[in-house]
The first five atom37 places (N, CA, C, CB, O) and aatype in JSON, in Angstrom:
{
  "aatype": [12, 11, 11, 1, 13, 13, 7, 13, 10, 19, 10, 17, 10, 0, 19, 14, 0, 0, 0, 7, 0, 7, 9, 12, 10, 10, 17, 2, 10, 10, 13, 14, 0, 9, 13, 7, 10, 16, 19, 9, 15, 18, 4, 5, 7, 10, 7, 10, 13, 10, 10, 4, 5, 10, 10, 4, 7, 7, 13, 9, 13, 7, 10, 9, 7, 12, 0, 12, 12, 13, 7, 8, 8, 8, 0, 15, 3, 7, 8, 1, 0, 9, 8, 3, 8, 17, 8, 2, 12, 15, 1, 6, 6, 1, 1, 6, 13, 9, 2, 1, 1, 12, 7, 13, 1, 7, 14, 15, 13, 7, 7, 7, 19, 3, 7, 16, 0, 6, 15, 7, 12, 3, 0, 11, 1, 4, 7, 0, 3, 7, 6, 0, 1],
  "atom_mask": [
    [1, 1, 1, 1, 1],
    [1, 1, 1, 1, 1],
    [1, 1, 1, 1, 1],
    [1, 1, 1, 1, 1],
    [1, 1, 1, 1, 1],
    [1, 1, 1, 1, 1],
    [1, 1, 1, 0, 1],
    [1, 1, 1, 1, 1],
    [1, 1, 1, 1, 1],
    [1, 1, 1, 1, 1],
    [1, 1, 1, 1, 1],
    [1, 1, 1, 1, 1],
    [1, 1, 1, 1, 1],
    [1, 1, 1, 1, 1],
    [1, 1, 1, 1, 1],
    [1, 1, 1, 1, 1],
    [1, 1, 1, 1, 1],
    [1, 1, 1, 1, 1],
    [1, 1, 1, 1, 1],
    [1, 1, 1, 0, 1],
    [1, 1, 1, 1, 1],
    [1, 1, 1, 0, 1],
    [1, 1, 1, 1, 1],
    [1, 1, 1, 1, 1],
    [1, 1, 1, 1, 1],
    [1, 1, 1, 1, 1],
    [1, 1, 1, 1, 1],
    [1, 1, 1, 1, 1],
    [1, 1, 1, 1, 1],
    [1, 1, 1, 1, 1],
    [1, 1, 1, 1, 1],
    [1, 1, 1, 1, 1],
    [1, 1, 1, 1, 1],
    [1, 1, 1, 1, 1],
    [1, 1, 1, 1, 1],
    [1, 1, 1, 0, 1],
    [1, 1, 1, 1, 1],
    [1, 1, 1, 1, 1],
    [1, 1, 1, 1, 1],
    [1, 1, 1, 1, 1],
    [1, 1, 1, 1, 1],
    [1, 1, 1, 1, 1],
    [1, 1, 1, 1, 1],
    [1, 1, 1, 1, 1],
    [1, 1, 1, 0, 1],
    [1, 1, 1, 1, 1],
    [1, 1, 1, 0, 1],
    [1, 1, 1, 1, 1],
    [1, 1, 1, 1, 1],
    [1, 1, 1, 1, 1],
    [1, 1, 1, 1, 1],
    [1, 1, 1, 1, 1],
    [1, 1, 1, 1, 1],
    [1, 1, 1, 1, 1],
    [1, 1, 1, 1, 1],
    [1, 1, 1, 1, 1],
    [1, 1, 1, 0, 1],
    [1, 1, 1, 0, 1],
    [1, 1, 1, 1, 1],
    [1, 1, 1, 1, 1],
    [1, 1, 1, 1, 1],
    [1, 1, 1, 0, 1],
    [1, 1, 1, 1, 1],
    [1, 1, 1, 1, 1],
    [1, 1, 1, 0, 1],
    [1, 1, 1, 1, 1],
    [1, 1, 1, 1, 1],
    [1, 1, 1, 1, 1],
    [1, 1, 1, 1, 1],
    [1, 1, 1, 1, 1],
    [1, 1, 1, 0, 1],
    [1, 1, 1, 1, 1],
    [1, 1, 1, 1, 1],
    [1, 1, 1, 1, 1],
    [1, 1, 1, 1, 1],
    [1, 1, 1, 1, 1],
    [1, 1, 1, 1, 1],
    [1, 1, 1, 0, 1],
    [1, 1, 1, 1, 1],
    [1, 1, 1, 1, 1],
    [1, 1, 1, 1, 1],
    [1, 1, 1, 1, 1],
    [1, 1, 1, 1, 1],
    [1, 1, 1, 1, 1],
    [1, 1, 1, 1, 1],
    [1, 1, 1, 1, 1],
    [1, 1, 1, 1, 1],
    [1, 1, 1, 1, 1],
    [1, 1, 1, 1, 1],
    [1, 1, 1, 1, 1],
    [1, 1, 1, 1, 1],
    [1, 1, 1, 1, 1],
    [1, 1, 1, 1, 1],
    [1, 1, 1, 1, 1],
    [1, 1, 1, 1, 1],
    [1, 1, 1, 1, 1],
    [1, 1, 1, 1, 1],
    [1, 1, 1, 1, 1],
    [1, 1, 1, 1, 1],
    [1, 1, 1, 1, 1],
    [1, 1, 1, 1, 1],
    [1, 1, 1, 1, 1],
    [1, 1, 1, 0, 1],
    [1, 1, 1, 1, 1],
    [1, 1, 1, 1, 1],
    [1, 1, 1, 0, 1],
    [1, 1, 1, 1, 1],
    [1, 1, 1, 1, 1],
    [1, 1, 1, 1, 1],
    [1, 1, 1, 0, 1],
    [1, 1, 1, 0, 1],
    [1, 1, 1, 0, 1],
    [1, 1, 1, 1, 1],
    [1, 1, 1, 1, 1],
    [1, 1, 1, 0, 1],
    [1, 1, 1, 1, 1],
    [1, 1, 1, 1, 1],
    [1, 1, 1, 1, 1],
    [1, 1, 1, 1, 1],
    [1, 1, 1, 0, 1],
    [1, 1, 1, 1, 1],
    [1, 1, 1, 1, 1],
    [1, 1, 1, 1, 1],
    [1, 1, 1, 1, 1],
    [1, 1, 1, 1, 1],
    [1, 1, 1, 1, 1],
    [1, 1, 1, 0, 1],
    [1, 1, 1, 1, 1],
    [1, 1, 1, 1, 1],
    [1, 1, 1, 0, 1],
    [1, 1, 1, 1, 1],
    [1, 1, 1, 1, 1],
    [1, 1, 1, 1, 1]
  ],
  "atom_positions": [
    [[13.51, 31.94, -18.88], [12.75, 30.76, -19.24], [13.4, 30.03, -20.42], [11.32, 31.13, -19.58], [13.51, 28.81, -20.42]],
    [[13.85, 30.81, -21.43], [14.49, 30.2, -22.59], [15.8, 29.54, -22.18], [14.74, 31.26, -23.68], [16.15, 28.48, -22.69]],
    [[16.53, 30.17, -21.25], [17.8, 29.64, -20.79], [17.57, 28.3, -20.06], [18.5, 30.65, -19.85], [18.33, 27.35, -20.25]],
    [[16.54, 28.25, -19.26], [16.22, 27.03, -18.52], [15.81, 25.91, -19.48], [15.09, 27.29, -17.5], [16.23, 24.76, -19.33]],
    [[14.98, 26.24, -20.46], [14.55, 25.25, -21.45], [15.75, 24.72, -22.24], [13.51, 25.85, -22.4], [15.85, 23.52, -22.48]],
    [[16.65, 25.62, -22.64], [17.83, 25.21, -23.38], [18.71, 24.28, -22.53], [18.64, 26.43, -23.83], [19.27, 23.31, -23.05]],
    [[18.82, 24.57, -21.25], [19.6, 23.72, -20.35], [19.01, 22.32, -20.25], [0.0, 0.0, 0.0], [19.75, 21.33, -20.27]],
    [[17.71, 22.21, -20.15], [17.07, 20.9, -20.09], [17.15, 20.16, -21.42], [15.61, 21.04, -19.67], [17.24, 18.93, -21.44]],
    [[17.12, 20.89, -22.52], [17.28, 20.26, -23.82], [18.68, 19.65, -23.95], [17.02, 21.27, -24.94], [18.84, 18.54, -24.44]],
    [[19.68, 20.4, -23.5], [21.05, 19.88, -23.52], [21.15, 18.66, -22.61], [22.06, 20.97, -23.09], [21.77, 17.66, -22.98]],
    [[20.57, 18.73, -21.44], [20.58, 17.6, -20.51], [19.87, 16.39, -21.11], [19.92, 17.98, -19.18], [20.32, 15.26, -20.95]],
    [[18.76, 16.63, -21.79], [17.98, 15.56, -22.39], [18.77, 14.85, -23.48], [16.68, 16.11, -22.97], [18.57, 13.66, -23.72]],
    [[19.67, 15.56, -24.13], [20.52, 14.96, -25.15], [21.81, 14.38, -24.57], [20.85, 15.99, -26.22], [22.31, 13.38, -25.07]],
    [[22.34, 15.01, -23.51], [23.62, 14.59, -22.95], [23.51, 13.29, -22.15], [24.17, 15.68, -22.07], [24.43, 12.48, -22.18]],
    [[22.41, 13.08, -21.43], [22.27, 11.87, -20.62], [22.28, 10.61, -21.49], [20.98, 11.93, -19.79], [23.04, 9.69, -21.19]],
    [[21.48, 10.53, -22.54], [21.56, 9.33, -23.39], [22.92, 9.17, -24.06], [20.48, 9.39, -24.45], [23.4, 8.05, -24.22]],
    [[23.54, 10.29, -24.46], [24.85, 10.2, -25.11], [25.89, 9.62, -24.15], [25.31, 11.59, -25.62], [26.67, 8.74, -24.53]],
    [[25.9, 10.1, -22.91], [26.86, 9.59, -21.92], [26.52, 8.15, -21.53], [26.86, 10.49, -20.66], [27.42, 7.34, -21.35]],
    [[25.24, 7.84, -21.41], [24.84, 6.48, -21.06], [25.2, 5.5, -22.18], [23.33, 6.41, -20.77], [25.65, 4.39, -21.89]],
    [[25.03, 5.89, -23.42], [25.41, 5.03, -24.54], [26.9, 4.75, -24.54], [0.0, 0.0, 0.0], [27.32, 3.62, -24.8]],
    [[27.7, 5.78, -24.25], [29.15, 5.59, -24.19], [29.52, 4.69, -23.02], [29.87, 6.95, -24.06], [30.39, 3.82, -23.15]],
    [[28.87, 4.89, -21.88], [29.15, 4.05, -20.71], [28.78, 2.6, -20.94], [0.0, 0.0, 0.0], [29.53, 1.7, -20.57]],
    [[27.64, 2.37, -21.55], [27.21, 0.99, -21.85], [28.17, 0.34, -22.82], [25.78, 0.98, -22.42], [28.52, -0.83, -22.66]],
    [[28.59, 1.08, -23.83], [29.53, 0.53, -24.81], [30.84, 0.15, -24.14], [29.78, 1.55, -25.95], [31.37, -0.94, -24.37]],
    [[31.38, 1.04, -23.3], [32.65, 0.77, -22.64], [32.55, -0.43, -21.68], [33.12, 2.0, -21.88], [33.41, -1.3, -21.69]],
    [[31.51, -0.46, -20.87], [31.34, -1.58, -19.94], [31.13, -2.9, -20.68], [30.17, -1.32, -19.0], [31.71, -3.92, -20.31]],
    [[30.32, -2.87, -21.71], [30.09, -4.09, -22.5], [31.4, -4.59, -23.08], [29.07, -3.82, -23.64], [31.73, -5.77, -22.96]],
    [[32.16, -3.68, -23.71], [33.39, -4.08, -24.37], [34.48, -4.52, -23.39], [33.9, -2.94, -25.22], [35.36, -5.29, -23.76]],
    [[34.43, -4.03, -22.15], [35.39, -4.46, -21.15], [35.02, -5.81, -20.54], [35.51, -3.42, -20.06], [35.9, -6.61, -20.24]],
    [[33.74, -6.07, -20.37], [33.32, -7.25, -19.61], [32.84, -8.42, -20.47], [32.22, -6.87, -18.68], [33.35, -9.53, -20.33]],
    [[31.91, -8.19, -21.34], [31.23, -9.29, -22.02], [32.11, -10.1, -22.98], [30.08, -8.76, -22.78], [31.98, -11.33, -23.01]],
    [[32.99, -9.49, -23.76], [33.84, -10.33, -24.61], [34.77, -11.23, -23.8], [34.67, -9.45, -25.54], [34.99, -12.39, -24.18]],
    [[35.31, -10.73, -22.71], [36.23, -11.53, -21.89], [35.5, -12.61, -21.11], [37.01, -10.62, -20.93], [36.0, -13.73, -20.98]],
    [[34.32, -12.3, -20.58], [33.6, -13.26, -19.72], [32.81, -14.26, -20.55], [32.67, -12.51, -18.77], [32.89, -15.47, -20.31]],
    [[32.04, -13.77, -21.51], [31.11, -14.64, -22.24], [31.53, -14.93, -23.68], [29.75, -14.02, -22.24], [30.87, -15.7, -24.36]],
    [[32.6, -14.33, -24.14], [33.06, -14.56, -25.51], [32.21, -13.88, -26.56], [0.0, 0.0, 0.0], [32.21, -14.3, -27.72]],
    [[31.47, -12.83, -26.2], [30.63, -12.09, -27.15], [31.47, -11.07, -27.9], [29.45, -11.4, -26.42], [32.59, -10.77, -27.5]],
    [[30.92, -10.54, -28.98], [31.65, -9.55, -29.76], [31.53, -8.17, -29.12], [31.13, -9.52, -31.21], [30.64, -7.93, -28.3]],
    [[32.42, -7.27, -29.51], [32.36, -5.9, -29.02], [31.23, -5.17, -29.75], [33.72, -5.16, -29.21], [30.82, -5.57, -30.83]],
    [[30.74, -4.09, -29.13], [29.65, -3.32, -29.75], [30.14, -1.91, -30.05], [28.4, -3.28, -28.82], [31.13, -1.45, -29.48]],
    [[29.44, -1.24, -30.95], [29.77, 0.15, -31.31], [29.02, 1.12, -30.39], [29.43, 0.43, -32.81], [28.18, 0.71, -29.59]],
    [[29.33, 2.4, -30.53], [28.64, 3.42, -29.75], [27.14, 3.43, -30.06], [29.24, 4.8, -30.03], [26.31, 3.54, -29.15]],
    [[26.8, 3.3, -31.33], [25.38, 3.31, -31.72], [24.64, 2.12, -31.11], [25.25, 3.27, -33.26], [23.48, 2.26, -30.73]],
    [[25.29, 0.97, -31.02], [24.65, -0.19, -30.39], [24.5, 0.03, -28.89], [25.47, -1.47, -30.67], [23.49, -0.38, -28.31]],
    [[25.48, 0.66, -28.24], [25.35, 1.0, -26.82], [24.22, 1.97, -26.56], [0.0, 0.0, 0.0], [23.46, 1.82, -25.6]],
    [[24.1, 2.97, -27.44], [23.0, 3.93, -27.32], [21.66, 3.23, -27.55], [23.19, 5.08, -28.33], [20.68, 3.52, -26.87]],
    [[21.63, 2.31, -28.53], [20.4, 1.55, -28.78], [20.01, 0.69, -27.59], [0.0, 0.0, 0.0], [18.83, 0.59, -27.27]],
    [[21.0, 0.07, -26.92], [20.7, -0.72, -25.71], [20.13, 0.17, -24.61], [21.96, -1.44, -25.21], [19.2, -0.23, -23.91]],
    [[20.69, 1.36, -24.45], [20.18, 2.29, -23.44], [18.73, 2.67, -23.74], [21.05, 3.55, -23.37], [17.88, 2.63, -22.86]],
    [[18.46, 3.03, -24.98], [17.1, 3.43, -25.35], [16.12, 2.26, -25.23], [17.08, 3.98, -26.77], [14.98, 2.46, -24.82]],
    [[16.56, 1.05, -25.58], [15.71, -0.13, -25.42], [15.38, -0.36, -23.96], [16.39, -1.37, -26.02], [14.23, -0.65, -23.62]],
    [[16.38, -0.24, -23.1], [16.13, -0.41, -21.66], [15.19, 0.66, -21.13], [17.45, -0.38, -20.88], [14.35, 0.38, -20.28]],
    [[15.32, 1.89, -21.62], [14.42, 2.96, -21.22], [12.98, 2.66, -21.61], [14.87, 4.28, -21.83], [12.05, 2.91, -20.84]],
    [[12.79, 2.13, -22.8], [11.44, 1.78, -23.24], [10.87, 0.62, -22.45], [11.45, 1.43, -24.73], [9.7, 0.64, -22.06]],
    [[11.68, -0.4, -22.2], [11.19, -1.58, -21.49], [10.98, -1.33, -20.01], [12.15, -2.72, -21.68], [10.1, -1.95, -19.4]],
    [[11.76, -0.45, -19.42], [11.69, -0.21, -17.98], [10.91, 1.05, -17.62], [13.08, -0.12, -17.4], [10.95, 1.48, -16.47]],
    [[10.24, 1.64, -18.53], [9.38, 2.77, -18.2], [10.03, 4.12, -18.31], [0.0, 0.0, 0.0], [9.46, 5.1, -17.84]],
    [[11.19, 4.22, -18.9], [11.81, 5.53, -19.12], [12.23, 6.23, -17.85], [0.0, 0.0, 0.0], [11.88, 7.39, -17.65]],
    [[12.97, 5.56, -16.98], [13.36, 6.12, -15.7], [14.14, 7.42, -15.86], [14.19, 5.12, -14.93], [13.79, 8.42, -15.23]],
    [[15.17, 7.43, -16.69], [16.0, 8.63, -16.86], [15.21, 9.76, -17.48], [17.24, 8.31, -17.72], [15.25, 10.89, -17.0]],
    [[14.48, 9.46, -18.55], [13.71, 10.51, -19.2], [12.58, 11.01, -18.29], [13.13, 10.0, -20.53], [12.22, 12.18, -18.34]],
    [[12.05, 10.13, -17.47], [11.02, 10.54, -16.52], [11.57, 11.5, -15.48], [0.0, 0.0, 0.0], [10.91, 12.48, -15.12]],
    [[12.78, 11.23, -14.98], [13.4, 12.13, -14.01], [13.67, 13.5, -14.62], [14.69, 11.53, -13.48], [13.45, 14.53, -13.98]],
    [[14.15, 13.5, -15.84], [14.43, 14.78, -16.5], [13.13, 15.54, -16.72], [15.15, 14.55, -17.85], [13.09, 16.76, -16.54]],
    [[12.07, 14.84, -17.11], [10.78, 15.49, -17.31], [10.22, 16.06, -16.02], [0.0, 0.0, 0.0], [9.67, 17.16, -16.01]],
    [[10.35, 15.32, -14.92], [9.87, 15.83, -13.63], [10.66, 17.05, -13.2], [9.95, 14.74, -12.55], [10.09, 18.02, -12.7]],
    [[11.98, 17.01, -13.4], [12.8, 18.16, -13.06], [12.41, 19.38, -13.89], [14.28, 17.84, -13.25], [12.42, 20.51, -13.41]],
    [[12.06, 19.12, -15.13], [11.66, 20.22, -16.0], [10.33, 20.82, -15.56], [11.57, 19.74, -17.46], [10.13, 22.04, -15.65]],
    [[9.41, 19.97, -15.09], [8.1, 20.46, -14.68], [8.15, 21.2, -13.35], [7.12, 19.3, -14.58], [7.54, 22.27, -13.2]],
    [[8.88, 20.64, -12.38], [8.82, 21.17, -11.01], [10.04, 21.99, -10.62], [8.66, 20.05, -10.05], [10.05, 22.57, -9.53]],
    [[11.04, 22.07, -11.45], [12.25, 22.77, -11.07], [13.12, 21.84, -10.23], [0.0, 0.0, 0.0], [12.67, 20.8, -9.76]],
    [[14.36, 22.22, -10.05], [15.31, 21.34, -9.36], [14.98, 21.16, -7.88], [16.71, 21.89, -9.49], [14.89, 20.02, -7.41]],
    [[14.8, 22.24, -7.15], [14.69, 22.14, -5.69], [13.36, 22.65, -5.15], [15.81, 22.88, -5.05], [13.22, 22.82, -3.94]],
    [[12.41, 22.91, -6.01], [11.15, 23.49, -5.56], [10.08, 22.41, -5.46], [10.69, 24.62, -6.5], [9.77, 21.73, -6.44]],
    [[9.52, 22.26, -4.27], [8.4, 21.34, -4.11], [7.14, 22.03, -4.59], [8.25, 20.87, -2.63], [7.01, 23.25, -4.5]],
    [[6.22, 21.25, -5.11], [4.96, 21.84, -5.56], [4.16, 22.32, -4.36], [4.13, 20.82, -6.39], [4.41, 21.9, -3.23]],
    [[3.22, 23.21, -4.61], [2.4, 23.76, -3.53], [1.59, 22.68, -2.83], [1.47, 24.83, -4.07], [1.42, 22.74, -1.61]],
    [[1.1, 21.7, -3.57], [0.33, 20.63, -2.96], [1.16, 19.79, -2.02], [0.0, 0.0, 0.0], [0.7, 19.42, -0.94]],
    [[2.39, 19.5, -2.41], [3.28, 18.72, -1.53], [3.59, 19.51, -0.27], [4.59, 18.35, -2.27], [3.6, 18.94, 0.82]],
    [[3.83, 20.8, -0.4], [4.15, 21.64, 0.76], [2.96, 21.69, 1.72], [4.54, 23.07, 0.31], [3.16, 21.66, 2.93]],
    [[1.75, 21.75, 1.19], [0.56, 21.8, 2.05], [0.41, 20.5, 2.83], [-0.69, 22.07, 1.22], [0.1, 20.52, 4.02]],
    [[0.61, 19.36, 2.17], [0.52, 18.07, 2.86], [1.61, 17.96, 3.91], [0.62, 16.9, 1.86], [1.36, 17.48, 5.01]],
    [[2.81, 18.39, 3.57], [3.94, 18.34, 4.5], [3.64, 19.17, 5.75], [5.22, 18.85, 3.82], [3.85, 18.71, 6.87]],
    [[3.15, 20.4, 5.55], [2.82, 21.27, 6.68], [1.69, 20.68, 7.52], [2.44, 22.66, 6.19], [1.74, 20.74, 8.75]],
    [[0.67, 20.12, 6.87], [-0.46, 19.53, 7.6], [0.01, 18.36, 8.46], [-1.54, 19.06, 6.62], [-0.41, 18.24, 9.61]],
    [[0.88, 17.51, 7.92], [1.37, 16.35, 8.67], [2.18, 16.8, 9.9], [2.25, 15.45, 7.76], [2.03, 16.22, 10.97]],
    [[3.01, 17.81, 9.74], [3.83, 18.26, 10.86], [3.03, 19.03, 11.9], [4.96, 19.13, 10.36], [3.5, 19.18, 13.03]],
    [[1.85, 19.5, 11.56], [1.0, 20.18, 12.53], [0.06, 19.23, 13.26], [0.2, 21.27, 11.85], [-0.66, 19.64, 14.16]],
    [[0.06, 17.95, 12.87], [-0.81, 16.96, 13.54], [-0.18, 16.52, 14.86], [-1.05, 15.74, 12.63], [1.04, 16.49, 15.01]],
    [[-1.04, 16.19, 15.8], [-0.55, 15.6, 17.05], [-0.23, 14.13, 16.8], [-1.59, 15.75, 18.2], [-0.59, 13.57, 15.76]],
    [[0.45, 13.52, 17.74], [0.82, 12.11, 17.61], [-0.43, 11.24, 17.48], [1.65, 11.66, 18.83], [-0.44, 10.29, 16.69]],
    [[-1.48, 11.54, 18.23], [-2.71, 10.76, 18.17], [-3.41, 10.94, 16.82], [-3.66, 11.16, 19.31], [-3.95, 9.97, 16.27]],
    [[-3.42, 12.15, 16.28], [-4.02, 12.38, 14.96], [-3.27, 11.6, 13.88], [-4.02, 13.89, 14.62], [-3.89, 11.07, 12.96]],
    [[-1.94, 11.53, 14.0], [-1.17, 10.75, 13.03], [-1.52, 9.27, 13.12], [0.33, 10.96, 13.26], [-1.66, 8.61, 12.1]],
    [[-1.65, 8.75, 14.35], [-2.03, 7.33, 14.52], [-3.39, 7.05, 13.91], [-2.04, 6.96, 16.01], [-3.57, 6.04, 13.22]],
    [[-4.35, 7.94, 14.15], [-5.68, 7.75, 13.58], [-5.62, 7.78, 12.05], [-6.65, 8.83, 14.09], [-6.27, 6.97, 11.39]],
    [[-4.86, 8.69, 11.51], [-4.71, 8.78, 10.05], [-4.12, 7.49, 9.49], [-3.83, 9.98, 9.67], [-4.63, 6.95, 8.5]],
    [[-3.06, 6.99, 10.1], [-2.42, 5.76, 9.64], [-3.38, 4.59, 9.76], [-1.13, 5.48, 10.43], [-3.46, 3.77, 8.85]],
    [[-4.1, 4.51, 10.86], [-5.06, 3.42, 11.05], [-6.16, 3.45, 9.99], [-5.69, 3.49, 12.44], [-6.54, 2.41, 9.47]],
    [[-6.67, 4.64, 9.67], [-7.69, 4.74, 8.62], [-7.14, 4.34, 7.27], [-8.24, 6.17, 8.55], [-7.79, 3.62, 6.51]],
    [[-5.93, 4.78, 6.96], [-5.33, 4.48, 5.66], [-5.02, 3.0, 5.5], [-4.07, 5.29, 5.48], [-5.13, 2.46, 4.4]],
    [[-4.62, 2.35, 6.58], [-4.23, 0.95, 6.5], [-5.4, 0.01, 6.77], [-3.11, 0.67, 7.48], [-5.27, -1.2, 6.58]],
    [[-6.52, 0.54, 7.21], [-7.71, -0.26, 7.42], [-7.64, -1.15, 8.66], [0.0, 0.0, 0.0], [-8.23, -2.23, 8.68]],
    [[-6.93, -0.72, 9.69], [-6.85, -1.51, 10.91], [-8.2, -1.51, 11.62], [-5.74, -0.97, 11.84], [-8.9, -0.49, 11.65]],
    [[-8.56, -2.63, 12.18], [-9.8, -2.72, 12.94], [-9.54, -3.1, 14.38], [-10.73, -3.73, 12.3], [-10.46, -3.1, 15.21]],
    [[-8.3, -3.44, 14.69], [-7.94, -3.86, 16.04], [-7.44, -2.69, 16.85], [0.0, 0.0, 0.0], [-7.84, -1.54, 16.63]],
    [[-6.55, -2.98, 17.81], [-5.98, -1.91, 18.63], [-5.25, -0.9, 17.74], [-5.01, -2.48, 19.69], [-4.82, -1.22, 16.63]],
    [[-5.13, 0.31, 18.24], [-4.55, 1.37, 17.42], [-3.09, 1.08, 17.1], [-4.67, 2.71, 18.12], [-2.41, 0.34, 17.82]],
    [[-2.63, 1.66, 16.03], [-1.25, 1.51, 15.58], [-0.31, 2.07, 16.63], [-1.03, 2.21, 14.22], [-0.49, 3.22, 17.06]],
    [[0.68, 1.3, 17.06], [1.68, 1.8, 17.98], [1.33, 1.63, 19.44], [0.0, 0.0, 0.0], [2.07, 2.1, 20.29]],
    [[0.25, 0.97, 19.76], [-0.05, 0.78, 21.17], [-1.33, 0.01, 21.37], [0.0, 0.0, 0.0], [-2.18, -0.04, 20.48]],
    [[-1.47, -0.59, 22.53], [-2.66, -1.36, 22.85], [-3.79, -0.45, 23.3], [0.0, 0.0, 0.0], [-3.75, 0.76, 23.08]],
    [[-4.78, -1.05, 23.93], [-5.95, -0.31, 24.38], [-5.57, 0.71, 25.43], [-7.01, -1.27, 24.93], [-6.09, 1.83, 25.44]],
    [[-4.66, 0.32, 26.33], [-4.26, 1.23, 27.4], [-3.05, 2.09, 27.03], [-3.96, 0.45, 28.64], [-2.51, 2.79, 27.89]],
    [[-2.62, 2.05, 25.78], [-1.51, 2.87, 25.33], [-0.16, 2.19, 25.46], [0.0, 0.0, 0.0], [0.85, 2.78, 25.09]],
    [[-0.12, 0.97, 25.98], [1.15, 0.27, 26.09], [1.49, -0.35, 24.75], [1.1, -0.81, 27.19], [0.66, -0.4, 23.84]],
    [[2.71, -0.81, 24.63], [3.15, -1.4, 23.38], [2.71, -2.85, 23.26], [4.66, -1.32, 23.27], [3.06, -3.51, 22.29]],
    [[1.95, -3.35, 24.22], [1.54, -4.75, 24.18], [0.25, -4.87, 23.38], [1.36, -5.31, 25.61], [-0.85, -4.82, 23.94]],
    [[0.39, -5.02, 22.1], [-0.76, -5.2, 21.22], [-0.38, -6.18, 20.15], [-1.23, -3.86, 20.61], [0.77, -6.62, 20.09]],
    [[-1.3, -6.53, 19.32], [-1.01, -7.41, 18.2], [-0.67, -8.8, 18.65], [0.0, 0.0, 0.0], [-1.45, -9.42, 19.39]],
    [[0.48, -9.32, 18.23], [0.87, -10.7, 18.5], [1.1, -10.95, 19.99], [2.13, -11.03, 17.72], [0.74, -12.01, 20.49]],
    [[1.7, -9.96, 20.71], [1.95, -10.16, 22.13], [0.64, -10.31, 22.9], [2.77, -9.01, 22.69], [0.54, -11.14, 23.8]],
    [[-0.35, -9.51, 22.56], [-1.63, -9.57, 23.26], [-2.35, -10.89, 22.96], [-2.5, -8.38, 22.86], [-3.04, -11.41, 23.83]],
    [[-2.2, -11.42, 21.77], [-2.86, -12.67, 21.41], [-2.23, -13.86, 22.12], [-2.82, -12.88, 19.9], [-2.92, -14.83, 22.42]],
    [[-0.91, -13.79, 22.4], [-0.24, -14.9, 23.07], [-0.5, -14.93, 24.55], [1.23, -14.83, 22.83], [-0.34, -15.98, 25.18]],
    [[-0.9, -13.82, 25.14], [-1.12, -13.76, 26.59], [-2.61, -13.95, 26.88], [-0.61, -12.41, 27.18], [-3.47, -13.53, 26.11]],
    [[-2.88, -14.58, 27.99], [-4.26, -14.76, 28.43], [-4.75, -13.5, 29.13], [0.0, 0.0, 0.0], [-4.06, -12.48, 29.15]],
    [[-5.94, -13.59, 29.72], [-6.52, -12.44, 30.41], [-5.71, -12.09, 31.66], [-7.98, -12.74, 30.79], [-5.67, -10.92, 32.06]],
    [[-5.07, -13.09, 32.28], [-4.29, -12.82, 33.48], [-2.87, -12.37, 33.17], [-4.25, -14.05, 34.35], [-2.12, -12.07, 34.1]],
    [[-2.48, -12.3, 31.91], [-1.17, -11.81, 31.54], [-0.12, -12.9, 31.38], [0.0, 0.0, 0.0], [1.02, -12.6, 31.02]],
    [[-0.49, -14.17, 31.65], [0.47, -15.25, 31.53], [0.51, -15.74, 30.08], [0.12, -16.42, 32.5], [-0.51, -15.76, 29.38]],
    [[1.7, -16.13, 29.65], [1.85, -16.62, 28.28], [1.19, -17.98, 28.12], [3.34, -16.72, 27.9], [1.22, -18.8, 29.04]],
    [[0.59, -18.21, 26.98], [-0.07, -19.5, 26.71], [0.88, -20.46, 26.07], [-1.28, -19.32, 25.81], [0.5, -21.59, 25.77]]
  ]
}
């Protein structure tokens, strides 16, 4: 457990350090030549990374935190139960579930009243005799 925590601590420090260096290098290669801006230091690159993390919801830190909570390749028990339940459903049960979730009130998802694919827009364009309007 201590080894795993230490690994995530190193990762938590290494990702911002590498991102700050990458931002600094890309900025210094592109922006002065294209826009005539000044070059930035490593600390300014790291600051830009941290500012973007704060403004955009902390994507990188969120991923690291999720990995720390759930482990690298282990799905939580709740996810596994939902996954197993979905794969044990019949095709009709899945359609009913999707229809309930999406709030459909018309023909079922994926087929018309008689099970054909003629539903929705195609059914509205055709008259009772099947001819297009």
